[in-house]
Each structure stands twice: as C-alpha cells, then as structure tokens.
Backbone as a chain_set.jsonl record, in Angstrom:
{"seq": "MSLEIKIFGINSRDALESAIVAGADLVGFVSFKKSPRHLDLAPLAALAASARGRIGTVLLTVDADDTTLESLIAAARPDFLQLHGQETPARVAEVRAKFALPVMKAISIRARDDLGVVPAYAAVSDRLLFDAKPDPSDALPGGNGRTFDWDLLRALDPGRPVMLSGGLDPDNVPQALARIRVSGVDVSSGVESAPGVKSAEKIAAFVRAARSAERAPAS", "coords": {"N": [[113.299, 41.116, 77.391], [113.722, 44.512, 76.745], [116.275, 46.945, 77.474], [115.51, 49.161, 80.098], [115.289, 52.626, 80.357], [115.676, 55.162, 82.612], [115.017, 58.458, 83.378], [115.796, 60.462, 85.916], [114.652, 62.657, 88.571], [113.088, 64.587, 87.345], [111.861, 67.78, 86.998], [110.662, 69.812, 85.621], [108.671, 71.015, 82.871], [110.051, 71.189, 80.45], [112.183, 69.397, 80.862], [110.793, 67.006, 81.135], [109.611, 66.76, 78.57], [111.926, 66.549, 77.065], [112.94, 64.07, 77.905], [110.932, 62.36, 76.969], [110.982, 62.82, 74.182], [113.574, 61.945, 73.655], [113.327, 59.24, 73.944], [113.258, 57.804, 76.317], [112.209, 55.37, 78.778], [111.089, 55.622, 81.286], [110.281, 58.185, 83.644], [111.341, 59.921, 86.561], [110.065, 61.301, 89.555], [110.836, 63.356, 92.316], [110.212, 63.376, 95.737], [111.447, 64.826, 98.194], [112.596, 66.969, 100.411], [115.186, 67.95, 100.797], [116.44, 67.648, 98.412], [117.638, 69.081, 95.333], [115.969, 68.507, 93.303], [113.46, 68.238, 94.191], [109.878, 68.103, 94.274], [107.003, 69.941, 95.07], [103.526, 69.316, 95.968], [101.684, 70.45, 94.058], [103.182, 71.124, 91.589], [104.163, 68.538, 91.177], [101.819, 67.047, 90.688], [100.994, 68.301, 88.314], [103.099, 67.796, 86.477], [103.126, 65.003, 86.495], [100.593, 64.474, 85.45], [100.921, 65.432, 82.871], [102.747, 63.62, 81.927], [101.429, 61.21, 81.973], [100.34, 58.321, 80.316], [102.085, 58.749, 78.268], [104.666, 58.168, 78.972], [106.311, 56.02, 81.285], [105.99, 56.446, 84.847], [107.704, 57.195, 87.885], [107.69, 57.514, 91.349], [109.664, 58.868, 93.778], [110.286, 58.443, 97.195], [111.412, 59.075, 100.55], [111.64, 57.325, 103.314], [108.945, 57.888, 103.941], [105.868, 58.47, 105.71], [102.6, 56.869, 106.037], [100.525, 58.738, 105.704], [101.747, 60.826, 104.313], [102.511, 59.441, 101.994], [99.99, 58.782, 100.97], [99.008, 61.329, 100.159], [100.934, 62.034, 98.227], [100.738, 59.958, 96.342], [98.117, 60.283, 95.508], [98.374, 62.706, 94.199], [100.317, 62.213, 92.196], [99.768, 59.733, 91.001], [101.455, 57.459, 90.279], [103.233, 55.01, 88.233], [105.087, 53.392, 89.458], [106.401, 53.074, 92.775], [109.307, 54.337, 94.26], [111.299, 53.481, 96.805], [113.582, 55.039, 98.693], [114.926, 55.273, 101.04], [115.673, 54.299, 104.387], [113.969, 52.202, 104.574], [112.734, 49.2, 105.92], [112.661, 45.651, 104.975], [110.155, 44.734, 105.9], [108.684, 47.109, 106.02], [108.694, 47.834, 103.32], [107.149, 45.753, 102.24], [104.762, 46.316, 103.528], [104.058, 48.867, 102.511], [103.793, 48.253, 99.8], [101.614, 46.483, 99.85], [99.582, 48.045, 101.039], [99.22, 50.252, 99.322], [98.96, 49.189, 96.848], [100.7, 49.304, 94.618], [103.386, 48.727, 92.318], [106.626, 48.282, 93.683], [109.838, 49.673, 93.791], [112.788, 49.077, 95.27], [115.477, 50.896, 96.512], [118.859, 50.108, 96.964], [121.757, 50.764, 98.683], [125.142, 50.692, 97.74], [128.493, 49.921, 98.484], [130.444, 48.08, 99.117], [131.004, 44.491, 98.932], [129.744, 43.349, 101.135], [127.47, 44.867, 101.437], [125.573, 43.705, 99.883], [124.293, 41.802, 101.282], [121.7, 42.234, 102.155], [120.085, 41.867, 100.029], [118.498, 39.453, 99.338], [116.343, 39.592, 101.202], [115.071, 42.015, 100.555], [114.472, 41.524, 97.883], [112.502, 39.653, 98.109], [110.231, 41.077, 98.723], [109.901, 43.158, 96.998], [109.162, 44.572, 93.751], [111.024, 45.367, 91.946], [114.562, 46.009, 92.007], [116.848, 48.605, 92.765], [120.123, 49.582, 92.396], [122.308, 51.704, 93.936], [124.992, 54.062, 94.485], [126.456, 54.027, 97.68], [125.893, 56.699, 99.895], [128.278, 59.124, 101.141], [129.083, 59.88, 104.601], [128.915, 62.636, 104.845], [127.146, 63.457, 102.908], [124.091, 65.001, 101.951], [122.032, 63.846, 100.651], [120.32, 60.744, 99.94], [120.78, 59.608, 97.492], [121.605, 60.388, 94.033], [123.991, 61.738, 94.032], [125.996, 61.726, 92.203], [127.918, 59.746, 92.23], [129.733, 56.789, 91.565], [129.827, 53.15, 91.94], [131.538, 50.008, 92.454], [130.807, 48.308, 89.756], [131.178, 45.633, 89.135], [130.49, 44.215, 91.356], [127.904, 43.459, 91.027], [127.949, 41.561, 89.112], [127.576, 38.702, 89.243], [125.158, 38.58, 90.427], [121.878, 37.49, 91.036], [118.932, 38.271, 91.782], [116.379, 37.444, 91.231], [114.603, 39.325, 90.47], [113.845, 42.178, 88.393], [116.628, 44.329, 87.814], [117.9, 47.533, 88.333], [120.43, 49.797, 87.444], [122.078, 52.424, 89.072], [123.633, 55.544, 90.093], [125.929, 57.791, 89.575], [125.989, 57.533, 86.794], [126.429, 58.497, 83.352], [126.387, 59.978, 80.01], [128.889, 59.219, 79.025], [129.937, 57.095, 80.572], [128.008, 55.102, 80.734], [128.033, 53.173, 78.61], [130.323, 51.705, 79.358], [129.53, 50.602, 81.793], [127.404, 48.923, 80.997], [128.758, 47.189, 79.397], [130.13, 45.711, 81.199], [128.341, 44.552, 83.02], [125.128, 42.938, 82.968], [122.036, 44.348, 83.183], [118.587, 45.099, 83.992], [117.801, 47.678, 83.644], [118.766, 51.195, 83.461], [119.491, 54.098, 85.378], [119.495, 57.579, 85.519], [120.433, 60.76, 86.782], [121.889, 63.201, 88.014], [123.86, 62.989, 86.102], [122.872, 63.89, 83.699], [122.595, 66.587, 83.842], [122.968, 70.165, 83.69], [123.427, 71.778, 85.79], [122.976, 71.419, 89.356], [119.91, 69.856, 89.647], [118.98, 70.856, 87.252], [118.027, 69.823, 84.257], [119.571, 68.778, 81.184], [118.684, 68.903, 77.873], [120.263, 68.047, 75.752], [122.137, 66.358, 77.011], [120.436, 64.412, 78.052], [119.435, 63.261, 75.677], [121.862, 62.309, 74.638], [122.556, 60.44, 76.572], [120.501, 58.516, 76.362], [120.947, 57.65, 73.715], [123.506, 56.545, 73.987], [123.086, 54.503, 75.853], [121.237, 52.862, 74.506], [122.766, 52.077, 72.325], [124.815, 50.672, 73.629], [123.32, 48.621, 74.692], [122.909, 46.949, 72.565], [125.36, 45.889, 72.115], [127.678, 43.153, 72.652], [128.154, 41.706, 75.919], [131.124, 42.102, 77.872]], "CA": [[112.921, 42.466, 77.792], [114.743, 45.483, 76.373], [116.801, 47.788, 78.546], [114.697, 50.309, 80.49], [116.072, 53.826, 80.65], [114.925, 56.042, 83.502], [115.578, 59.796, 83.615], [115.264, 60.76, 87.239], [114.735, 64.035, 89.039], [112.392, 65.484, 86.415], [111.164, 68.805, 87.777], [110.183, 70.885, 84.738], [108.028, 70.529, 81.66], [111.084, 71.015, 79.422], [112.917, 68.155, 81.129], [109.887, 65.905, 80.819], [109.51, 66.628, 77.118], [113.224, 66.072, 76.568], [113.033, 62.636, 78.17], [110.004, 61.674, 76.074], [111.499, 62.93, 72.819], [114.798, 61.147, 73.55], [112.992, 57.828, 73.903], [113.372, 57.136, 77.617], [111.064, 54.53, 79.131], [110.539, 56.049, 82.562], [110.768, 59.399, 84.285], [111.197, 59.869, 88.003], [109.779, 62.53, 90.289], [111.414, 63.261, 93.647], [109.606, 64.053, 96.877], [112.428, 64.832, 99.283], [112.812, 68.412, 100.452], [116.608, 68.301, 100.75], [116.945, 67.468, 97.054], [117.385, 70.169, 94.378], [114.998, 68.007, 92.328], [112.201, 68.044, 94.922], [108.647, 68.704, 93.771], [105.845, 70.052, 95.947], [102.38, 68.575, 95.456], [101.058, 71.019, 92.858], [103.972, 70.834, 90.383], [104.22, 67.085, 91.005], [100.576, 66.634, 90.044], [100.951, 68.831, 86.953], [104.046, 67.066, 85.631], [102.676, 63.617, 86.374], [99.452, 64.458, 84.531], [101.44, 65.628, 81.527], [103.48, 62.412, 81.537], [100.577, 60.023, 82.008], [99.979, 57.786, 79.011], [103.138, 59.037, 77.293], [105.899, 57.584, 79.474], [106.123, 55.495, 82.629], [106.369, 57.387, 85.906], [108.186, 56.642, 89.15], [107.692, 58.504, 92.425], [110.654, 58.569, 94.812], [110.113, 58.975, 98.54], [112.466, 58.68, 101.488], [111.116, 57.055, 104.66], [107.681, 58.614, 104.098], [104.816, 57.768, 106.444], [101.439, 56.549, 105.216], [99.771, 59.955, 105.381], [102.488, 61.51, 103.249], [102.398, 58.631, 100.783], [98.63, 58.925, 100.438], [98.925, 62.611, 99.463], [101.805, 62.006, 97.056], [100.198, 59.032, 95.348], [96.92, 60.911, 94.952], [98.809, 63.769, 93.292], [101.14, 61.751, 91.074], [99.249, 58.504, 90.382], [102.619, 56.897, 89.568], [103.262, 53.594, 87.852], [105.937, 52.729, 90.434], [106.975, 53.783, 93.912], [110.711, 54.036, 94.537], [111.604, 53.744, 98.21], [115.017, 55.327, 98.616], [115.442, 55.567, 102.373], [116.088, 53.178, 105.224], [112.817, 51.322, 104.752], [113.053, 47.783, 106.14], [111.846, 44.779, 104.136], [108.779, 44.712, 106.4], [108.03, 48.354, 105.606], [108.483, 47.742, 101.874], [105.997, 44.875, 102.039], [103.583, 47.035, 104.026], [103.729, 49.913, 101.537], [103.349, 47.592, 98.561], [100.283, 45.94, 100.06], [98.614, 49.095, 101.38], [98.958, 51.181, 98.233], [98.709, 48.395, 95.638], [101.546, 49.786, 93.531], [104.694, 48.077, 92.254], [107.64, 48.987, 94.465], [111.246, 49.538, 93.449], [113.563, 49.431, 96.465], [116.869, 51.28, 96.29], [119.838, 49.534, 97.886], [123.017, 51.493, 98.562], [126.253, 49.743, 97.617], [129.893, 50.338, 98.451], [131.278, 46.873, 99.191], [130.253, 43.243, 98.758], [128.911, 43.105, 102.315], [126.208, 45.586, 101.308], [124.632, 42.881, 99.134], [123.688, 40.824, 102.171], [120.27, 42.515, 102.364], [119.359, 41.715, 98.761], [117.415, 38.458, 99.34], [115.188, 40.047, 101.981], [114.358, 43.038, 99.788], [113.956, 40.923, 96.656], [111.305, 38.891, 98.441], [109.073, 41.948, 98.954], [109.928, 44.239, 96.019], [108.96, 44.191, 92.352], [112.295, 45.643, 91.29], [115.619, 46.529, 92.866], [117.721, 49.613, 92.173], [121.385, 49.644, 93.118], [122.874, 53.049, 93.88], [126.203, 54.206, 95.287], [126.198, 54.409, 99.07], [126.354, 58.07, 100.141], [129.238, 59.37, 102.203], [128.428, 60.452, 105.779], [128.715, 64.081, 104.7], [126.151, 63.73, 101.878], [122.75, 65.323, 102.437], [121.053, 63.084, 99.876], [120.554, 59.3, 99.904], [121.148, 59.263, 96.122], [121.741, 61.575, 93.194], [125.216, 62.453, 94.394], [126.959, 61.652, 91.103], [128.994, 58.853, 92.627], [129.593, 55.407, 91.098], [130.388, 52.106, 92.791], [132.158, 48.937, 91.669], [129.737, 47.591, 89.062], [131.447, 44.196, 89.106], [129.834, 43.595, 92.501], [126.61, 42.947, 90.586], [128.136, 40.697, 87.943], [127.009, 37.364, 89.432], [123.951, 38.706, 91.243], [120.606, 37.127, 90.41], [117.955, 38.336, 92.87], [115.068, 37.0, 90.813], [113.807, 40.52, 90.207], [114.555, 43.123, 87.528], [117.633, 45.15, 88.495], [118.233, 48.797, 87.675], [121.711, 50.349, 87.893], [122.099, 53.868, 89.26], [124.833, 56.002, 90.776], [127.015, 58.406, 88.823], [125.986, 57.242, 85.357], [126.331, 59.639, 82.445], [126.499, 59.487, 78.626], [130.209, 58.671, 78.737], [130.28, 55.838, 81.251], [126.972, 54.057, 80.693], [128.465, 52.029, 77.795], [131.267, 50.881, 80.121], [128.769, 49.843, 82.78], [126.631, 47.874, 80.336], [129.7, 46.208, 78.856], [130.641, 44.889, 82.302], [127.262, 43.793, 83.663], [123.829, 42.996, 82.322], [120.973, 44.742, 84.1], [117.308, 45.332, 83.323], [117.612, 49.09, 83.34], [119.729, 52.174, 83.964], [118.855, 55.282, 85.951], [120.413, 58.715, 85.523], [119.881, 62.027, 87.272], [122.884, 64.274, 87.936], [124.686, 62.808, 84.908], [122.289, 64.568, 82.534], [122.271, 67.943, 84.298], [123.918, 71.249, 83.47], [123.622, 72.289, 87.148], [122.148, 70.584, 90.222], [118.476, 70.006, 89.476], [118.645, 71.444, 85.948], [118.286, 68.817, 83.236], [120.035, 69.21, 79.867], [118.077, 68.122, 76.801], [121.335, 67.438, 74.971], [122.709, 65.249, 77.774], [119.434, 63.353, 78.104], [119.455, 62.587, 74.379], [123.132, 61.594, 74.517], [122.51, 59.281, 77.466], [119.627, 57.495, 75.777], [121.648, 57.083, 72.553], [124.639, 55.728, 74.449], [122.57, 53.298, 76.498], [120.654, 51.998, 73.476], [123.868, 51.501, 71.55], [125.497, 49.688, 74.479], [122.419, 47.488, 74.856], [123.03, 46.066, 71.405], [126.712, 45.34, 72.065], [127.845, 41.979, 73.522], [128.808, 41.957, 77.198], [132.522, 41.654, 77.939]], "C": [[114.046, 43.435, 77.443], [115.134, 46.335, 77.572], [115.846, 48.951, 78.821], [115.61, 51.467, 80.872], [115.194, 54.787, 81.434], [115.686, 57.351, 83.674], [114.965, 60.299, 84.905], [115.459, 62.226, 87.613], [114.122, 65.025, 88.073], [111.592, 66.505, 87.226], [110.722, 69.998, 86.932], [109.54, 70.259, 83.509], [109.064, 70.303, 80.557], [111.844, 69.712, 79.618], [112.061, 66.936, 80.795], [109.809, 65.686, 79.311], [110.809, 66.107, 76.518], [113.371, 64.576, 76.755], [112.134, 61.849, 77.224], [110.534, 61.669, 74.643], [112.729, 62.039, 72.623], [114.517, 59.655, 73.499], [113.228, 57.082, 75.197], [112.097, 56.341, 77.887], [110.335, 55.024, 80.373], [111.09, 57.416, 82.934], [110.484, 59.299, 85.774], [110.985, 61.236, 88.598], [110.217, 62.333, 91.74], [110.566, 64.038, 94.647], [110.541, 63.887, 98.068], [112.968, 66.248, 99.371], [114.282, 68.821, 100.392], [117.177, 68.249, 99.335], [116.683, 68.701, 96.193], [116.372, 69.771, 93.32], [113.611, 67.798, 92.949], [111.039, 68.771, 94.26], [107.609, 68.774, 94.883], [104.637, 69.442, 95.251], [101.826, 69.136, 94.145], [101.889, 70.782, 91.599], [104.132, 69.341, 90.129], [102.985, 66.602, 90.252], [100.54, 67.078, 88.585], [101.881, 68.054, 86.025], [103.606, 65.619, 85.434], [101.499, 63.505, 85.417], [99.914, 64.598, 83.091], [102.151, 64.381, 81.01], [102.567, 61.216, 81.316], [100.151, 59.594, 80.604], [101.028, 58.004, 77.939], [104.455, 58.375, 77.674], [105.617, 57.068, 80.878], [106.629, 56.459, 83.681], [106.717, 56.652, 87.193], [108.205, 57.777, 90.172], [108.655, 58.059, 93.508], [110.262, 59.236, 96.117], [111.207, 58.415, 99.432], [111.852, 58.555, 102.88], [109.822, 57.819, 104.935], [106.683, 57.787, 104.896], [103.592, 57.597, 105.545], [100.651, 57.791, 104.805], [100.433, 60.708, 104.243], [102.368, 60.747, 101.938], [101.017, 58.759, 100.152], [98.49, 60.211, 99.63], [99.728, 62.595, 98.169], [101.233, 61.116, 95.959], [98.939, 59.602, 94.714], [97.289, 61.991, 93.942], [99.462, 63.211, 92.034], [100.541, 60.573, 90.315], [100.347, 57.778, 89.601], [102.412, 55.444, 89.168], [104.073, 52.768, 88.838], [106.215, 53.67, 91.598], [108.439, 53.368, 94.033], [111.002, 54.453, 95.966], [113.113, 53.842, 98.352], [115.611, 55.68, 99.982], [115.915, 54.322, 103.089], [114.928, 52.21, 105.474], [113.27, 49.865, 104.898], [112.27, 46.924, 105.15], [110.382, 44.732, 104.597], [108.022, 45.964, 105.976], [107.768, 48.348, 104.101], [107.247, 46.887, 101.585], [104.706, 45.566, 102.448], [103.121, 48.088, 103.023], [103.163, 49.295, 100.265], [101.922, 47.085, 98.702], [99.243, 47.037, 100.263], [98.232, 49.939, 100.18], [98.789, 50.491, 96.871], [99.432, 48.948, 94.417], [102.832, 48.971, 93.505], [105.748, 48.934, 92.952], [109.033, 48.633, 93.966], [112.041, 49.984, 94.673], [114.998, 49.734, 96.081], [117.747, 50.69, 97.382], [121.18, 50.213, 97.629], [124.193, 50.534, 98.669], [127.596, 50.467, 97.686], [130.816, 49.126, 98.381], [130.389, 45.634, 99.108], [129.33, 42.966, 99.944], [127.549, 43.793, 102.207], [125.151, 44.777, 100.559], [123.905, 41.875, 100.016], [122.193, 41.002, 102.369], [119.434, 42.186, 101.132], [118.258, 40.664, 98.827], [116.165, 38.924, 100.083], [114.386, 41.097, 101.223], [113.773, 42.468, 98.496], [112.653, 40.179, 96.916], [110.059, 39.76, 98.541], [108.972, 43.088, 97.943], [109.66, 43.701, 94.616], [110.234, 44.374, 91.549], [113.288, 46.127, 92.329], [116.435, 47.54, 92.086], [118.965, 49.703, 93.034], [122.055, 50.986, 92.857], [124.15, 53.065, 94.724], [125.851, 54.656, 96.695], [126.711, 55.826, 99.308], [127.432, 58.106, 101.214], [128.514, 59.973, 103.406], [128.127, 61.946, 105.65], [127.643, 64.439, 103.674], [124.784, 63.994, 102.496], [121.689, 64.455, 101.784], [121.359, 61.591, 99.925], [120.942, 58.788, 98.527], [121.255, 60.532, 95.312], [122.971, 62.396, 93.486], [126.304, 62.371, 93.324], [128.119, 60.727, 91.37], [128.718, 57.445, 92.099], [130.051, 54.441, 92.186], [130.958, 51.027, 91.871], [131.058, 48.088, 91.034], [129.944, 46.078, 89.073], [130.841, 43.468, 90.302], [128.501, 42.964, 92.108], [126.729, 41.881, 89.502], [127.445, 39.338, 88.098], [125.695, 37.4, 90.21], [122.711, 38.333, 90.445], [119.523, 37.115, 91.494], [116.567, 37.837, 92.49], [114.095, 38.125, 90.578], [114.549, 41.377, 89.185], [115.451, 44.045, 88.354], [117.914, 46.392, 87.67], [119.511, 49.341, 88.291], [121.617, 51.864, 87.957], [123.437, 54.247, 89.887], [125.913, 56.493, 89.842], [127.062, 58.084, 87.346], [125.85, 58.521, 84.551], [126.497, 59.115, 81.018], [127.836, 58.831, 78.314], [130.451, 57.312, 79.367], [129.206, 54.766, 81.193], [127.347, 52.918, 79.74], [129.431, 51.112, 78.547], [130.525, 50.009, 81.129], [128.045, 48.667, 82.128], [127.514, 46.849, 79.645], [130.18, 45.249, 79.941], [129.563, 44.048, 82.963], [125.989, 43.921, 82.834], [122.77, 43.287, 83.379], [119.699, 44.989, 83.297], [117.115, 46.781, 82.923], [118.722, 49.947, 83.919], [118.977, 53.438, 84.349], [119.883, 56.404, 85.99], [119.694, 59.95, 86.038], [120.911, 63.131, 87.1], [123.729, 64.181, 86.669], [124.119, 63.405, 83.65], [121.847, 65.984, 82.919], [123.372, 68.928, 83.945], [124.26, 71.951, 84.78], [122.731, 71.444, 88.044], [120.656, 70.876, 90.063], [118.042, 70.561, 88.146], [119.024, 70.439, 84.857], [118.676, 69.463, 81.907], [119.415, 68.317, 78.804], [119.143, 67.394, 75.992], [121.929, 66.228, 75.702], [121.717, 64.093, 77.915], [119.448, 62.556, 76.802], [120.726, 61.762, 74.209], [123.134, 60.338, 75.383], [121.665, 58.164, 76.861], [120.304, 56.842, 74.571], [122.743, 56.128, 72.996], [124.151, 54.42, 75.068], [121.972, 52.334, 75.47], [121.741, 51.318, 72.649], [124.582, 50.407, 72.345], [124.642, 48.452, 74.669], [122.589, 46.466, 73.743], [124.403, 45.406, 71.308], [126.819, 44.125, 72.972], [128.54, 42.361, 74.82], [130.23, 41.417, 77.18], [132.7, 40.697, 79.096]], "O": [[115.199, 43.202, 77.806], [114.4, 46.423, 78.556], [115.422, 49.643, 77.896], [116.577, 51.297, 81.615], [114.116, 55.175, 80.986], [116.852, 57.355, 84.067], [113.759, 60.535, 84.981], [116.302, 62.929, 87.057], [114.568, 66.169, 87.98], [110.747, 66.134, 88.041], [110.439, 71.071, 87.467], [109.83, 69.116, 83.154], [108.966, 69.33, 79.809], [112.12, 69.001, 78.652], [112.555, 65.955, 80.239], [109.928, 64.556, 78.835], [110.792, 65.318, 75.574], [113.871, 63.883, 75.868], [112.525, 60.791, 76.731], [110.533, 60.635, 73.975], [112.908, 61.448, 71.558], [115.367, 58.88, 73.06], [113.381, 55.86, 75.19], [111.047, 56.605, 77.301], [109.121, 54.868, 80.498], [112.219, 57.761, 82.585], [109.511, 58.672, 86.194], [111.631, 62.208, 88.208], [109.996, 61.271, 92.323], [110.243, 65.206, 94.431], [110.434, 62.933, 98.839], [113.718, 66.682, 98.497], [114.589, 69.937, 99.972], [118.274, 68.75, 99.087], [115.619, 69.31, 96.304], [115.954, 70.607, 92.519], [112.71, 67.252, 92.313], [111.181, 69.886, 93.757], [107.361, 67.779, 95.564], [104.712, 69.088, 94.074], [101.533, 68.376, 93.222], [101.349, 70.279, 90.613], [104.228, 68.921, 88.975], [103.094, 65.839, 89.292], [100.108, 66.322, 87.716], [101.494, 67.696, 84.912], [103.705, 65.079, 84.333], [101.414, 62.544, 84.652], [99.365, 63.961, 82.192], [102.161, 64.116, 79.808], [102.901, 60.309, 80.554], [99.667, 60.403, 79.813], [100.889, 57.505, 76.822], [105.268, 58.057, 76.806], [104.774, 57.621, 81.584], [107.58, 57.203, 83.445], [106.112, 55.638, 87.54], [108.685, 58.873, 89.882], [108.484, 56.989, 94.094], [109.949, 60.425, 96.156], [111.843, 57.412, 99.107], [111.578, 59.558, 103.541], [109.627, 58.338, 106.034], [106.646, 56.561, 104.782], [103.554, 58.117, 104.43], [100.167, 57.876, 103.676], [99.764, 61.173, 103.321], [102.147, 61.348, 100.886], [100.895, 58.836, 98.929], [97.921, 60.197, 98.538], [99.264, 63.081, 97.138], [101.244, 61.483, 94.784], [98.712, 59.427, 93.516], [96.594, 62.171, 92.941], [99.192, 63.684, 90.93], [100.778, 60.426, 89.116], [100.194, 57.513, 88.408], [101.54, 54.75, 89.691], [103.793, 51.587, 89.04], [106.258, 54.89, 91.438], [108.768, 52.187, 93.921], [110.957, 55.637, 96.298], [113.834, 52.863, 98.158], [116.667, 56.307, 100.066], [116.481, 53.411, 102.485], [114.918, 51.488, 106.472], [114.074, 49.366, 104.111], [111.315, 47.407, 104.543], [109.473, 44.696, 103.768], [106.848, 45.889, 105.613], [106.718, 48.815, 103.659], [106.401, 47.265, 100.774], [103.678, 45.417, 101.788], [101.931, 48.187, 102.723], [102.165, 49.772, 99.724], [101.112, 47.235, 97.788], [98.143, 46.96, 99.714], [97.068, 50.306, 100.02], [98.508, 51.146, 95.867], [98.863, 49.049, 93.33], [103.324, 48.563, 94.557], [105.754, 50.158, 92.823], [109.363, 47.467, 93.749], [111.971, 51.148, 95.066], [115.657, 48.937, 95.413], [117.424, 50.762, 98.567], [121.675, 50.232, 96.502], [124.244, 49.683, 99.557], [127.802, 51.488, 97.031], [131.831, 49.139, 97.684], [129.165, 45.731, 99.204], [128.248, 42.406, 99.768], [126.58, 43.347, 102.823], [123.968, 45.118, 100.594], [123.004, 41.176, 99.553], [121.489, 40.051, 102.71], [118.205, 42.225, 101.188], [117.143, 40.959, 98.397], [115.047, 38.673, 99.632], [113.155, 41.073, 101.245], [112.697, 42.885, 98.065], [111.799, 40.09, 96.034], [108.943, 39.247, 98.454], [108.051, 43.901, 98.023], [109.9, 42.528, 94.332], [110.497, 43.638, 90.598], [112.904, 46.597, 93.4], [116.687, 47.363, 90.894], [118.881, 49.879, 94.25], [122.331, 51.351, 91.715], [124.359, 52.194, 95.568], [125.04, 55.563, 96.879], [127.852, 56.13, 98.959], [127.494, 57.235, 102.081], [127.428, 60.529, 103.244], [127.195, 62.455, 106.274], [127.262, 65.605, 103.572], [124.367, 63.314, 103.434], [120.576, 64.336, 102.296], [122.527, 61.202, 99.949], [121.388, 57.648, 98.4], [121.028, 61.627, 95.826], [123.006, 63.599, 93.227], [127.405, 62.887, 93.515], [129.195, 60.9, 90.798], [127.588, 56.963, 92.181], [130.588, 54.852, 93.215], [130.864, 51.134, 90.648], [130.452, 47.248, 91.7], [128.973, 45.323, 89.025], [130.692, 42.246, 90.275], [128.023, 42.045, 92.773], [125.72, 41.358, 89.029], [126.792, 38.876, 87.163], [125.18, 36.354, 90.605], [122.517, 38.8, 89.323], [119.23, 36.064, 92.063], [115.67, 37.807, 93.332], [112.888, 37.901, 90.496], [115.776, 41.31, 89.117], [115.083, 44.48, 89.445], [118.139, 46.314, 86.462], [119.664, 49.349, 89.513], [121.141, 52.509, 87.023], [124.267, 53.385, 90.175], [126.728, 55.705, 89.364], [128.078, 58.334, 86.698], [125.244, 59.495, 84.996], [126.725, 57.92, 80.831], [127.914, 57.976, 77.432], [131.102, 56.459, 78.764], [129.465, 53.623, 81.569], [127.007, 51.771, 80.032], [129.374, 49.891, 78.399], [130.844, 48.833, 81.302], [128.07, 47.55, 82.645], [127.057, 45.748, 79.34], [130.586, 44.123, 79.654], [129.842, 42.939, 83.421], [125.804, 44.889, 82.097], [122.634, 42.547, 84.354], [119.736, 45.077, 82.07], [116.37, 47.088, 81.993], [119.51, 49.498, 84.75], [117.972, 53.8, 83.737], [121.011, 56.205, 86.441], [118.511, 60.162, 85.769], [120.828, 63.914, 86.154], [124.26, 65.192, 86.209], [124.798, 63.434, 82.623], [120.863, 66.508, 82.396], [124.552, 68.578, 83.904], [125.275, 72.643, 84.866], [121.806, 70.804, 87.545], [120.198, 71.992, 90.31], [116.844, 70.726, 87.916], [120.205, 70.236, 84.575], [118.19, 70.535, 81.549], [119.602, 67.101, 78.832], [118.944, 66.247, 75.591], [122.193, 65.196, 75.085], [122.113, 62.927, 77.898], [119.47, 61.325, 76.82], [120.679, 60.644, 73.695], [123.651, 59.298, 74.976], [122.073, 57.002, 76.852], [120.247, 55.622, 74.414], [122.888, 55.035, 72.448], [124.732, 53.36, 74.834], [122.179, 51.124, 75.56], [121.643, 50.136, 72.318], [124.913, 49.351, 71.806], [125.171, 47.348, 74.795], [122.431, 45.265, 73.958], [124.597, 44.478, 70.522], [126.114, 44.061, 73.979], [129.41, 43.232, 74.831], [130.507, 40.397, 76.55], [133.805, 40.204, 79.325]]}, "num_chains": 1, "name": "protein.A"}
C-alpha cells in the first residue's frame, strides 16, 4: 500500500482544488466550532459534494453526540469519520456500528505511557492517527502545529493502518518518514499561510516532499 497523504482542515474550494491538483489522497473537513478550520453544515455539504468521486474525504468531529453526527454525516457523506476527542473505545465501537462508516481514531502522544491505550482503540478502529498531545492552554485537540517524538512509534504495530500527524510540514515530513514507516501522513497548519488559510504552494510542496520520502529507504 502506498503512502496516503491527507490535507486536513479544508474549508474553501481553492484549498480543495489545490489538494486534488497536488495529488493528495484524502482531504479532511473539520466540525469543531473552536477551530479556525470549522465548517458549518451548508459549506461542509458543498465542499464534500465537490470532492466526492475525486478524492477521499474524512470528517473530523470532537466528542459529538449521535444527533450531531447524523446531521454531519448526512451533509458530508464522508468516506471516513475521524474521532478526535476523548471518545472511549466503547464509544468508538458504538459510532462505527451505528453509522456504518470506517473510523479513524486520533490518539494524542507526548510520552511512551500515552501508547498504553493503543490496543484498546486498535480493536475497535479501522485506522489510528497519532497526533501531538495538546498543552493545557491549547483550545484545540489537534492542529496546533506541534510535533512529538516520532521514535515512539518506531516499534509500534497495532495491526491497523497508522497515520502520522502533528506539526508536519514540507520541510520535516522527509525526516519523519526517514525515521518511521507509517501508512499515511496528515498535515493542516503546516500548509497554511495563516490559521485556517491553506497555501496552494505549501500543499504542493508537502505532497512532493512526502512522495519523495516514500521512495527513500528508512534509516
């Protein structure tokens, strides 16, 4: 399986087209009002419709209840749900079963102890995404432009595809992929010119850098 590249926090038609033209595999839409990348239902539906059949789509929610998820899924019709809050393994399993969509669970990492939850989430998720754990002062559960020690994932084998997130950008994604092998990489703030504003040039540079690193041998 080739490396999957996900451009997250897509909130404009220009950003969507840039991701498609650059050759990304997935785009992500955010439903979280505190985020500068948040989409209300109408723009979410419009962007998702424009993406459908052209690129894979991921819908991010944070501790959403069933009623909220029903509305969002009806609007976006995503290929994947990304649960990026404090959802328990039981809640992940419940969402996956109720909505019959593949689920990608985000796990926040700062130290090796944070990996203790991986087996429980791997048992109920289709994919895992590892992001940098936010600081207590951060308003967002992800998308804060912060990296973590990638070597923590070096020997990890959860039996599920793994996507790396957290502070990636065109300059450091080759370093990350040289140190660990993952199924995919996720970028948001690292391809922005301002919070919530995607840069076509940075998106293209990120995809080029990740594809090039994919072909290089791991160190």
